[in-house]
C-alpha positions as CSV (number, residue, x, y, z in Angstrom):
1,M,-12.0,-7.9,-7.8
2,W,-10.7,-9.8,-4.4
3,A,-8.5,-7.0,-3.8
4,Y,-11.4,-4.6,-3.2
5,E,-12.6,-6.9,-0.5
6,S,-9.3,-7.5,1.3
7,V,-7.2,-5.9,4.0
8,F,-3.3,-5.8,3.1
9,Y,-0.3,-6.3,5.5
10,Q,2.8,-4.7,4.0
11,I,6.2,-5.9,4.5
12,Y,9.7,-4.3,3.9
13,P,11.7,-8.0,3.8
14,L,15.1,-6.6,3.8
15,G,14.4,-4.8,7.0
16,F,11.7,-7.0,8.2
17,V,14.6,-9.9,8.3
18,G,17.3,-8.0,9.6
19,A,19.5,-8.3,6.2
20,P,22.7,-6.4,5.7
21,F,22.0,-2.8,3.8
22,E,24.7,-3.8,1.5
23,N,24.2,-7.1,-0.6
24,D,27.3,-9.1,0.3
25,G,26.4,-11.6,-2.0
26,V,26.1,-14.4,1.2
27,L,23.0,-16.6,0.7
28,T,20.9,-16.6,3.9
29,H,17.5,-18.0,4.2
30,R,16.2,-15.4,6.2
31,I,12.6,-15.0,4.3
32,E,11.6,-18.0,6.2
33,K,10.9,-16.0,9.0
34,V,7.3,-14.3,7.3
35,A,5.9,-17.7,7.6
36,D,6.8,-17.7,11.8
37,W,4.2,-14.5,11.7
38,I,1.6,-16.1,9.6
39,P,-0.6,-16.7,12.6
40,H,-0.2,-13.0,13.6
41,I,-1.0,-11.8,10.3
42,E,-4.7,-13.9,10.2
43,K,-5.1,-12.8,13.8
44,L,-5.0,-9.3,12.7
45,G,-7.2,-9.7,9.6
46,A,-4.9,-9.5,6.8
47,N,-5.9,-11.2,4.1
48,A,-3.2,-10.1,1.2
49,I,0.6,-8.9,1.9
50,Y,2.1,-6.8,-0.3
51,F,5.9,-7.4,-0.3
52,S,8.6,-4.5,-1.1
53,P,11.3,-5.5,-3.0
54,V,12.5,-9.2,-3.0
55,F,14.7,-9.6,-6.1
56,D,18.4,-9.1,-6.3
57,S,19.5,-5.4,-5.7
58,D,22.6,-3.3,-4.8
59,T,21.3,-2.2,-1.2
60,H,17.6,-1.2,-0.6
61,G,15.8,-3.6,-3.1
62,Y,14.9,-0.7,-5.4
63,N,18.0,-0.8,-7.4
64,T,17.7,-4.5,-8.9
65,R,20.5,-6.2,-10.2
66,D,18.2,-9.5,-11.6
67,Y,14.7,-9.6,-11.8
68,R,14.8,-13.4,-11.7
69,V,16.4,-13.8,-8.8
70,I,15.6,-13.7,-5.0
71,D,18.4,-11.6,-3.3
72,P,20.6,-14.2,-1.5
73,R,20.2,-12.0,1.7
74,L,16.7,-13.5,1.6
75,G,17.1,-16.7,0.4
76,T,16.3,-19.0,-2.7
77,N,13.7,-19.0,-5.3
78,E,12.9,-22.0,-4.1
79,D,12.5,-20.4,-0.3
80,F,10.1,-17.7,-1.6
81,A,8.1,-20.5,-3.5
82,A,7.9,-22.5,-0.6
83,L,6.7,-19.5,1.3
84,T,4.3,-18.0,-1.2
85,K,2.5,-21.7,-1.4
86,T,2.1,-21.6,2.3
87,L,0.4,-18.2,2.1
88,H,-2.1,-19.2,-0.4
89,E,-2.9,-22.4,1.7
90,R,-3.7,-20.0,4.4
91,G,-5.8,-17.9,2.0
92,I,-3.5,-15.1,1.7
93,R,-2.8,-13.2,-1.2
94,V,0.7,-12.2,-2.3
95,V,1.7,-8.9,-4.0
96,L,5.3,-8.2,-5.0
97,D,6.8,-4.6,-5.6
98,G,7.1,-4.2,-9.4
99,V,9.8,-2.0,-10.0
100,F,10.5,-0.9,-13.6
101,N,11.1,2.4,-13.8
102,H,14.9,1.7,-13.3
103,V,17.1,-0.8,-12.0
104,G,20.5,-0.9,-10.0
105,R,24.4,-0.2,-11.3
106,G,24.8,-3.5,-10.6
107,F,22.2,-4.7,-13.4
108,W,23.5,-7.2,-15.4
109,A,22.8,-5.5,-18.7
110,F,24.1,-2.3,-17.2
111,Q,27.0,-4.1,-16.7
112,D,27.5,-5.3,-20.1
113,V,27.2,-1.6,-21.1
114,L,30.0,-0.4,-18.9
115,K,32.2,-3.4,-20.2
116,N,31.4,-3.3,-23.9
117,R,29.9,0.2,-24.4
118,W,29.0,0.8,-28.0
119,E,29.2,-2.7,-28.4
120,S,26.8,-3.8,-25.8
121,P,23.6,-4.9,-27.5
122,Y,22.2,-3.7,-24.6
123,K,22.7,0.3,-25.0
124,D,19.6,0.8,-26.0
125,W,17.8,-0.4,-22.8
126,F,19.1,2.7,-21.0
127,F,19.4,6.0,-21.9
128,I,23.1,6.3,-22.5
129,H,25.4,8.9,-24.0
130,F,28.4,7.9,-24.9
131,D,29.9,11.6,-25.2
132,G,29.6,12.3,-21.5
133,N,30.3,11.2,-18.3
134,S,28.2,10.1,-14.8
135,N,28.9,11.1,-11.0
136,Y,30.3,7.7,-11.0
137,N,33.1,8.6,-14.0
138,D,32.0,5.7,-16.0
139,G,33.2,7.5,-18.9
140,L,29.5,8.1,-20.3
141,W,26.2,9.6,-19.2
142,Y,23.1,8.2,-18.3
143,E,19.7,9.1,-16.9
144,G,19.0,8.3,-13.4
145,W,15.6,8.5,-11.4
146,E,15.3,12.2,-10.8
147,G,18.9,12.6,-10.6
148,C,20.0,9.5,-8.8
149,Y,22.6,7.8,-10.3
150,D,22.3,4.7,-8.2
151,L,19.2,4.3,-10.4
152,V,19.4,3.9,-13.8
153,K,16.2,4.6,-15.8
154,L,15.1,2.1,-18.1
155,N,14.0,2.7,-21.8
156,L,10.5,1.5,-21.5
157,R,10.0,2.1,-25.1
158,N,12.5,-0.6,-26.0
159,E,10.5,-3.9,-27.3
160,E,13.3,-5.9,-25.8
161,V,13.3,-4.2,-22.4
162,V,9.1,-4.9,-22.2
163,Q,9.5,-8.5,-23.6
164,H,12.3,-9.0,-20.5
165,I,10.0,-7.5,-17.9
166,F,7.0,-9.7,-19.6
167,S,9.1,-12.6,-19.0
168,C,10.0,-12.2,-15.7
169,I,6.3,-11.3,-14.6
170,R,5.3,-14.4,-16.2
171,G,8.1,-16.4,-14.3
172,W,6.8,-14.8,-11.0
173,V,3.3,-16.4,-11.6
174,E,5.1,-19.4,-12.7
175,E,7.4,-19.8,-9.8
176,F,5.6,-17.9,-6.7
177,D,1.7,-17.6,-8.0
178,I,1.7,-14.2,-7.3
179,D,-2.2,-12.2,-7.1
180,G,-0.3,-8.8,-8.1
181,L,2.1,-5.9,-8.6
182,R,2.4,-2.6,-6.7
183,L,4.2,-0.4,-9.4
184,D,7.1,1.5,-8.0
185,V,7.0,5.2,-8.7
186,A,4.2,4.4,-11.5
187,Y,3.4,8.2,-11.9
188,C,7.0,8.1,-13.6
189,L,6.1,4.8,-16.3
190,D,5.4,5.1,-19.5
191,H,1.6,5.2,-20.4
192,D,1.8,2.7,-23.4
193,F,3.6,0.7,-21.1
194,L,1.0,0.6,-18.6
195,R,-1.6,-0.4,-21.0
196,R,0.6,-3.2,-22.2
197,L,1.4,-4.5,-18.6
198,R,-2.8,-4.6,-18.2
199,S,-3.4,-6.2,-21.4
200,F,-0.3,-8.6,-20.6
201,C,-1.1,-9.2,-16.9
202,N,-5.3,-9.9,-17.8
203,D,-4.2,-12.5,-19.9
204,L,-2.0,-13.9,-17.7
205,K,-4.4,-14.6,-14.6
206,P,-7.6,-13.8,-13.6
207,D,-8.0,-11.0,-11.3
208,F,-4.2,-10.2,-11.4
209,F,-4.2,-7.0,-9.4
210,L,-2.4,-3.7,-10.6
211,V,-1.6,-0.8,-8.1
212,G,0.6,1.9,-8.4
213,E,2.8,4.2,-6.5
214,T,1.4,8.1,-6.9
215,L,1.8,11.0,-5.2
216,H,-0.6,14.0,-6.3
217,G,-2.6,14.8,-9.4
218,D,-5.3,13.4,-11.3
219,Y,-5.0,9.4,-10.4
220,N,-7.4,8.6,-13.2
221,Q,-4.3,9.3,-15.8
222,I,-3.3,6.0,-14.9
223,M,-6.0,4.4,-12.7
224,N,-8.4,3.4,-15.8
225,D,-10.0,0.5,-17.3
226,S,-7.1,0.0,-19.7
227,M,-4.3,0.7,-17.0
228,L,-4.0,0.2,-13.6
229,H,-6.9,-1.3,-11.0
230,S,-5.7,0.8,-8.1
231,V,-3.3,3.8,-6.7
232,T,-2.2,5.1,-3.3
233,N,-3.9,7.8,-1.6
234,Y,-1.5,10.2,-1.2
235,E,-3.9,12.7,-0.7
236,C,-6.1,11.2,2.0
237,Y,-2.6,9.9,3.9
238,K,-1.5,13.5,4.5
239,G,-5.4,14.5,5.1
240,L,-5.6,11.8,7.9
241,H,-2.9,13.0,10.5
242,S,-3.5,16.2,9.5
243,S,-6.7,16.4,10.4
244,F,-6.2,14.8,13.9
245,N,-3.3,16.9,14.6
246,S,-4.9,20.0,13.8
247,M,-8.3,19.3,15.1
248,N,-9.7,19.9,11.5
249,M,-11.6,17.2,10.4
250,F,-13.4,19.2,7.6
251,E,-9.9,18.7,5.8
252,I,-10.1,14.9,5.5
253,V,-13.9,14.7,4.8
254,H,-13.2,17.4,1.8
255,S,-10.7,15.1,0.2
256,L,-13.4,12.4,0.5
257,L,-16.0,14.0,-0.9
258,R,-13.8,15.2,-3.7
259,Q,-12.6,12.1,-4.4
260,F,-15.7,10.0,-3.7
261,G,-18.4,12.0,-2.8
262,P,-22.3,12.3,-4.6
263,E,-21.7,15.3,-6.6
264,Q,-21.3,15.0,-10.4
265,W,-17.5,16.0,-10.6
266,T,-16.4,13.7,-7.7
267,L,-13.4,11.8,-9.0
268,Y,-12.9,9.0,-8.2
269,R,-16.3,7.3,-7.1
270,G,-16.4,3.9,-7.8
271,K,-13.0,3.1,-7.5
272,H,-11.1,1.7,-4.8
273,L,-7.5,3.4,-3.9
274,L,-4.9,2.0,-1.5
275,S,-5.6,3.7,2.0
276,F,-2.7,4.0,4.3
277,V,-1.6,5.8,7.4
278,D,2.2,5.1,7.0
279,N,4.6,2.7,5.0
280,H,7.8,2.1,4.2
281,D,8.8,5.5,2.9
282,V,7.3,8.1,5.5
283,T,7.4,8.6,9.2
284,R,5.5,6.0,11.7
285,I,2.2,7.2,12.4
286,A,2.2,6.6,16.2
287,S,5.2,9.2,15.9
288,L,3.6,11.7,13.8
289,L,0.4,12.1,15.7
290,N,0.5,14.7,18.5
291,N,-2.0,12.7,20.5
292,E,-1.6,8.9,21.4
293,H,-5.5,8.5,21.8
294,H,-6.0,9.6,18.1
295,L,-4.0,6.3,16.9
296,P,-7.2,3.9,17.0
297,L,-9.3,6.4,15.6
298,I,-6.9,7.2,12.3
299,Y,-7.0,3.3,11.8
300,A,-10.6,3.3,12.2
301,L,-11.2,6.2,9.6
302,A,-8.5,4.3,7.1
303,Y,-10.8,1.4,7.2
304,A,-13.9,3.0,7.2
305,M,-13.5,5.1,4.2
306,P,-13.7,4.0,0.5
307,G,-10.4,2.7,-0.2
308,I,-8.6,-1.1,0.4
309,P,-6.3,-0.4,3.7
310,C,-3.0,-1.4,4.0
311,V,-1.1,-1.9,7.4
312,Y,2.6,-1.5,7.3
313,Y,4.2,-4.2,9.8
314,G,5.0,-3.1,13.3
315,S,2.8,-0.1,13.3
316,E,-0.2,-2.2,14.2
317,W,1.3,-2.0,18.0
318,G,2.6,1.2,17.7
319,T,6.0,1.2,17.0
320,K,7.7,4.4,16.2
321,A,10.5,6.1,14.0
322,R,10.9,8.8,12.4
323,K,11.8,9.8,8.7
324,E,14.5,12.0,9.8
325,E,16.3,9.1,11.6
326,G,17.0,7.3,8.2
327,D,15.3,4.2,6.0
328,P,17.1,1.4,8.6
329,A,14.6,3.2,11.4
330,L,11.7,3.0,9.2
331,R,12.2,-0.9,8.1
332,A,12.9,-2.2,11.4
333,C,13.5,-5.8,12.3
334,F,11.7,-6.8,15.0
335,D,12.0,-10.2,16.8
336,A,8.7,-11.4,17.1
337,P,5.3,-9.5,16.5
338,E,3.1,-7.8,20.0
339,W,-0.2,-7.9,20.6
340,T,-1.6,-4.6,22.0
341,D,-4.7,-2.8,22.5
342,L,-4.3,-1.0,19.2
343,T,-3.8,-4.5,17.5
344,D,-6.8,-6.0,18.9
345,F,-8.8,-3.0,17.7
346,I,-7.4,-3.3,14.3
347,S,-8.2,-7.3,14.0
348,R,-12.1,-6.1,14.7
349,L,-11.7,-3.4,12.3
350,S,-10.3,-5.8,9.6
351,A,-13.1,-8.4,10.5
352,V,-15.8,-5.5,9.9
353,K,-14.2,-4.0,6.8
354,K,-14.2,-7.6,5.1
355,A,-17.5,-8.7,5.8
356,S,-19.3,-5.5,4.7
357,D,-20.6,-4.8,1.4
358,A,-21.2,-1.0,2.2
359,L,-17.5,-0.7,3.6
360,N,-16.0,-2.3,0.3
361,Y,-18.5,-0.9,-2.3
362,G,-20.4,1.9,-0.5
363,D,-21.0,5.4,-2.0
364,F,-19.5,8.2,0.4
365,R,-22.1,11.3,2.1
366,S,-21.1,13.1,5.0
367,V,-23.9,13.2,7.8
368,V,-22.1,15.9,10.4
369,L,-18.8,17.6,10.4
370,T,-17.3,19.8,13.1
371,N,-13.7,20.1,13.2
372,K,-13.9,17.5,16.0
373,Q,-16.3,15.1,15.0
374,C,-17.2,13.5,11.9
375,I,-20.2,11.0,10.8
376,F,-20.3,9.6,7.4
377,E,-22.4,7.1,5.6
378,R,-21.2,4.5,3.5
379,K,-24.3,2.6,1.5
380,T,-25.0,-0.1,-1.2
381,A,-28.4,-1.6,-2.1
382,E,-27.6,-4.3,0.3
383,E,-26.4,-2.4,3.2
384,R,-25.9,0.8,4.7
385,I,-23.2,1.6,7.4
386,L,-22.8,5.0,9.7
387,V,-19.5,5.6,10.7
388,A,-18.6,8.4,13.3
389,I,-15.2,9.3,14.7
390,N,-15.0,11.8,18.2
391,A,-11.0,13.2,18.2
392,D,-11.9,15.1,20.8
393,G,-11.2,14.5,25.0
394,E,-15.0,15.2,25.7
395,P,-18.1,13.6,25.3
396,Y,-20.3,14.6,21.9
397,T,-23.8,14.0,21.3
398,A,-24.3,14.5,17.7
399,H,-28.3,15.1,16.6
400,F,-28.9,14.1,12.9
401,D,-31.4,12.3,10.9
402,A,-30.4,8.6,11.4
403,G,-33.2,7.3,9.0
404,C,-34.1,4.4,11.4
405,G,-34.3,4.2,15.3
406,Q,-31.9,1.7,16.1
407,A,-28.5,-0.1,14.7
408,T,-25.9,-2.3,15.6
409,E,-22.7,-0.9,16.5
410,L,-20.2,-3.4,14.8
411,L,-17.2,-2.8,16.4
412,T,-18.7,-4.1,19.7
413,E,-21.8,-5.8,18.5
414,T,-24.6,-4.1,20.8
415,P,-27.3,-2.0,19.8
416,H,-27.7,1.5,19.5
417,D,-30.5,4.0,19.8
418,F,-30.2,7.2,18.2
419,G,-33.9,8.8,19.3
420,G,-32.2,11.4,21.6
421,G,-29.5,12.0,19.4
422,S,-25.7,9.8,19.4
423,E,-23.8,10.0,22.5
424,L,-20.0,9.7,21.4
425,P,-17.5,9.1,24.3
426,P,-14.0,11.2,24.2
427,Y,-11.3,9.7,21.4
428,S,-13.7,7.1,20.4
429,A,-14.7,5.8,16.9
430,A,-18.5,3.5,15.9
431,I,-19.3,1.5,13.2
432,W,-23.0,1.2,12.8
433,K,-25.1,-0.9,10.8
434,M,-28.3,0.6,10.1
435,E,-31.8,-1.4,10.1
436,R,-33.2,-0.9,6.7
């Protein structure tokens, strides 16, 4: 699967292009801005883009009005087709947000229900009770997502709803040649729907990638051979920044051993979860870490641990924004991309990750673990990699059986001798390719 060997770049389009929050219906060809960033994305080493919602919506994209039409604040279907064609020509895959648990109040079928009530042919597309009332005083009650009544829950047990969604996905492949979907709030989706979706997409396009948004719990419930290929690794998202802020590498390594370690009870060994340090819903990592020296280190860990790394636009040069400042702060518009030491470091990580069989597919084993340092192994039959993190402001000498006397440090391509122990400089990350 191509996704397992990729580096993703997430763009939240409505924020990226500086579109107004409320859908004013004014057609503006803003999505073309993404094309201007392609050289930056290529230089960063990303070869897949995950686009947050692009379809016509009431406000933030997750309250869809019509799955068949690109939001006029972004442009037209023709604009987006031209963009995806350019991205594919440059070797960049395209994954779209599939928001199928709910729609907006402006969704065309829900508007028909509000107008025609019992006479609407779409009344069973939703969970409607005509003897109640909503927070919007509609004279009827309906189920919203987690009590948010601007997000109208779809009935995924209704065959007409399923077929409408499938016809839209087929249209996205035919019109935009998309390569996969990220399923919003996948943990809420009907499991039978997910099985049908996987089967449908398998037949629709070879290697069509399905990744679901999940928070906690057993990811295997929806990440398996008959449902999703991958899910968002929120367990390790928390462990990554918490380990650095508390100077306790045991936390993240415990999670990685629990998920991917050598023990028989390991949960996800051989699977490929989506790894991230921030996204459009959470505080930017540069604002979350207590120590700015840890910023490159957390990316090194996110890239080198089992999974598919995903970088959120703007964070690659250390942009700051906090969740409590509101979603617009997290989903900012930048005039142009920036290139800093951090960006350069992430670019080198991308090159190492994509070229390494062990980092893409290898097992995980902890080798050295202290509060402030960790060294772990990624290994396949073809390649053996050691990854070292020193989160301390002081040098650290690690003594362990490396299994050989010399290795190549992939981030700098310099030889490293393990004969007298491995010297880790302050605030450093190293990835060594071991001699076999």
